[in-house]
C-alpha positions in Angstrom: 54.4 41.4 -35.8 55.5 39.3 -38.8 53.8 39.8 -42.1 53.0 36.6 -43.9 53.6 36.0 -47.5 50.3 33.6 -48.2 51.6 30.7 -48.6 51.4 33.1 -45.9 48.3 32.4 -45.7 47.2 29.5 -47.7 48.9 28.5 -48.3 47.6 31.5 -47.9 48.1 28.7 -48.1 49.3 27.2 -48.2 45.9 26.5 -48.3 44.9 25.1 -50.6 41.3 25.1 -50.7 38.1 23.6 -51.7 38.1 25.4 -55.1 41.3 23.5 -55.9 39.2 20.3 -55.9 37.1 21.3 -59.0 40.1 23.0 -60.5 42.4 20.0 -60.3 39.8 17.5 -61.5 40.1 18.7 -65.0 43.9 18.4 -65.1 46.1 15.3 -65.2 46.9 14.0 -61.7 50.5 15.2 -62.0 49.6 18.7 -62.9 49.5 21.0 -59.9 46.8 23.5 -59.5 47.7 27.2 -59.0 45.8 29.7 -57.0 45.9 33.5 -56.7 45.7 34.5 -53.0 45.0 38.0 -51.7 45.7 38.8 -48.1 43.8 41.8 -46.7 44.3 43.5 -43.4 41.2 45.6 -42.7 41.3 48.7 -40.5 39.3 47.7 -37.4 37.1 50.9 -37.5 36.2 50.2 -41.1 35.4 46.5 -40.8 31.6 46.9 -41.0 31.7 49.1 -44.1 34.3 46.9 -45.7 32.2 43.7 -45.2 29.2 45.5 -46.7 31.3 46.7 -49.7 32.4 43.1 -50.3 28.8 41.8 -50.5 27.2 44.7 -52.3 29.9 45.7 -54.8 33.0 43.4 -54.9 31.2 40.0 -55.3 28.7 41.3 -57.9 31.5 42.8 -59.9 33.5 39.6 -59.9 30.5 37.6 -60.9 29.8 40.1 -63.7 33.1 39.3 -65.3 32.5 35.5 -64.7 35.2 35.0 -62.1 35.0 31.2 -61.6 35.1 31.1 -57.8 36.4 32.7 -54.7 36.9 31.4 -51.2 37.1 33.7 -48.2 38.7 33.1 -44.8 39.4 35.1 -41.7 41.3 34.6 -38.5 39.6 32.3 -36.0 40.9 33.4 -32.6 44.5 32.3 -33.1 46.3 34.6 -35.5 46.2 38.2 -36.6 42.9 40.0 -36.0 41.0 41.8 -38.8 42.8 39.7 -41.4 41.0 38.1 -44.4 42.3 36.2 -47.4 40.7 35.2 -50.6 41.7 32.5 -53.0 40.8 32.1 -56.7 41.9 29.6 -59.4 44.9 30.8 -61.5 44.8 29.2 -64.9 47.4 31.1 -66.8 49.7 34.0 -65.9 48.9 35.5 -69.3 45.7 36.8 -67.9 47.8 39.5 -66.1 48.9 40.9 -69.5 45.5 42.5 -69.7 46.0 46.2 -68.8 42.5 46.4 -67.5 42.1 44.9 -64.1 38.9 43.0 -63.0 37.2 46.0 -61.5 37.8 48.1 -64.6 36.3 45.4 -66.8 33.3 45.1 -64.4 32.7 48.7 -63.5 34.4 50.8 -66.2 37.3 53.2 -65.5 35.3 55.7 -63.5 33.4 53.1 -61.6 36.6 51.3 -60.7 38.2 54.6 -59.6 35.3 55.3 -57.2 35.4 51.7 -55.9 39.1 51.8 -55.3 38.9 55.1 -53.4 36.4 53.5 -51.1 38.6 50.4 -50.5 41.7 52.4 -49.9 40.1 54.1 -46.9 39.2 50.8 -45.3 42.3 48.6 -45.6 45.7 48.7 -44.0 47.5 46.5 -46.4 47.0 44.1 -49.3 49.3 41.3 -50.6 48.7 39.1 -53.6 50.5 35.8 -54.2 50.6 32.9 -56.6 50.8 29.5 -55.0 51.0 26.0 -56.4 49.1 23.1 -54.9 51.1 19.8 -54.7 49.2 17.1 -56.6 49.7 14.6 -53.7 47.4 16.7 -51.5 44.2 15.3 -50.0 41.6 17.6 -51.6 38.0 17.6 -50.3 35.2 16.9 -52.7 33.6 20.0 -54.5 30.5 19.7 -52.3 32.4 20.0 -49.1 32.1 23.3 -47.2 34.8 23.7 -44.6 34.3 25.3 -41.2 37.9 25.9 -40.1 41.4 25.4 -41.4 44.8 25.1 -39.6 47.6 26.5 -41.7 51.2 25.6 -40.9 53.8 27.8 -42.4 57.2 26.3 -42.9 60.2 28.2 -44.2 63.0 26.1 -45.5 66.7 26.9 -45.1 68.1 28.3 -48.4 69.3 25.4 -50.4 67.1 22.8 -48.6 63.8 23.6 -50.3 64.0 20.5 -52.5 64.7 18.3 -49.4 61.7 19.6 -47.6 59.5 19.3 -50.7 60.5 15.7 -50.9 59.7 15.1 -47.2 56.2 16.5 -47.7 55.5 14.3 -50.7 57.3 11.1 -49.7 57.1 11.0 -45.9 54.4 13.3 -44.5 51.4 12.9 -46.8 51.5 9.0 -46.9 51.2 9.1 -43.1 48.5 11.8 -43.1 46.4 9.7 -45.4 46.3 7.0 -42.8 44.5 9.4 -40.4 41.8 9.9 -43.1 41.3 13.7 -42.8 38.6 15.4 -44.8 41.3 17.5 -46.4 45.0 18.2 -46.1 46.5 20.4 -48.8 50.1 21.2 -49.4 51.3 24.2 -51.2 54.3 26.3 -52.1 54.6 30.0 -52.8 55.5 30.8 -56.4 55.4 34.6 -56.7 54.7 37.5 -54.4 56.3 36.1 -51.2 59.0 34.0 -49.7 60.2 31.4 -52.3 61.2 29.1 -49.4 57.7 29.1 -47.9 55.6 25.9 -47.8 52.1 25.8 -46.3 50.0 22.8 -45.2 46.3 23.3 -44.7 44.3 20.9 -42.5 40.5 21.2 -42.7 38.4 21.0 -39.5 34.6 20.7 -39.0 34.9 22.0 -35.4 37.6 23.6 -33.2 37.2 20.7 -30.8 39.2 18.6 -33.3 42.3 20.5 -32.0 41.9 18.9 -28.6 43.1 15.5 -30.0 46.6 14.5 -31.1 48.0 15.8 -34.4 47.4 13.7 -37.6 50.7 11.9 -37.7 50.3 10.9 -34.1 46.8 9.6 -34.8 48.1 7.6 -37.7 51.3 6.0 -36.5 51.7 6.9 -32.8 53.8 9.5 -31.0 57.1 7.7 -31.1 57.0 7.0 -34.9 55.6 10.5 -35.6 58.5 12.1 -33.7 61.0 10.0 -35.6 59.5 11.1 -38.9 59.5 14.8 -37.9 63.2 14.4 -36.9 64.0 13.9 -40.7 63.4 17.7 -41.1 66.3 18.6 -38.9 68.4 21.2 -40.7 65.8 21.8 -43.4 63.7 24.6 -41.7 64.4 28.1 -40.5 61.1 28.3 -38.6 57.4 27.4 -38.5 54.2 29.3 -37.7 50.7 28.0 -37.2 47.4 29.9 -37.5 43.7 29.0 -37.5 41.2 30.4 -39.9 37.4 30.3 -40.3 35.6 29.9 -43.6 33.4 32.9 -44.5 30.6 31.6 -46.8 28.9 35.0 -47.4 32.1 36.4 -48.9 32.6 33.3 -51.0 31.1 32.0 -54.2 31.5 28.9 -56.4 
């Protein structure tokens, strides 16, 4: 089974999430927001204990050091089971120059050691990525709480990333806007994964929304949507699509 790079989710995302709405509002419209995304594959037999640890220890520790926000998502039927991902605003990469990680700052060295020993027994893998949110994205208002999100992972052919980036900004998103979705966020992986990875995130209030046509078809009809999609010929190596469910009790704002 393929391992995703955020963007591999996401986009992580892409992506590309409600916390980006408050994060981008303080920046100029042309300045893209950045997120740190952590993808966690939990051991099935440890899921109950891991969820309890998140609520009783992880979230209180993050709040203690005044982490601004965290959003949590997990696979909703279609995708890899027992997988969660978390997104947090990434203001400056300089924050990673601090030799003391967040758990050491929150719990002290001994407390962090004990915490990490617990976590290591519960998880199969962890991946952390930095992603950038394209400013042309349709970002939901800060008060919106999503239910589901469809992530589409697109991997550009080496040397064609700029072309696909332009397609997303100049062709796709103007059409998507005509369908008036609650949110449609576009992102690209910066560090920690495939540099040719782009992720789009469509927010849903119910899974039944998937029974209808896709957003471009809703906006301009099937024939025009197919012609637009044909512009990507030769740009992409492959695409993948997964559905995630928002987890409010593992999130905070």
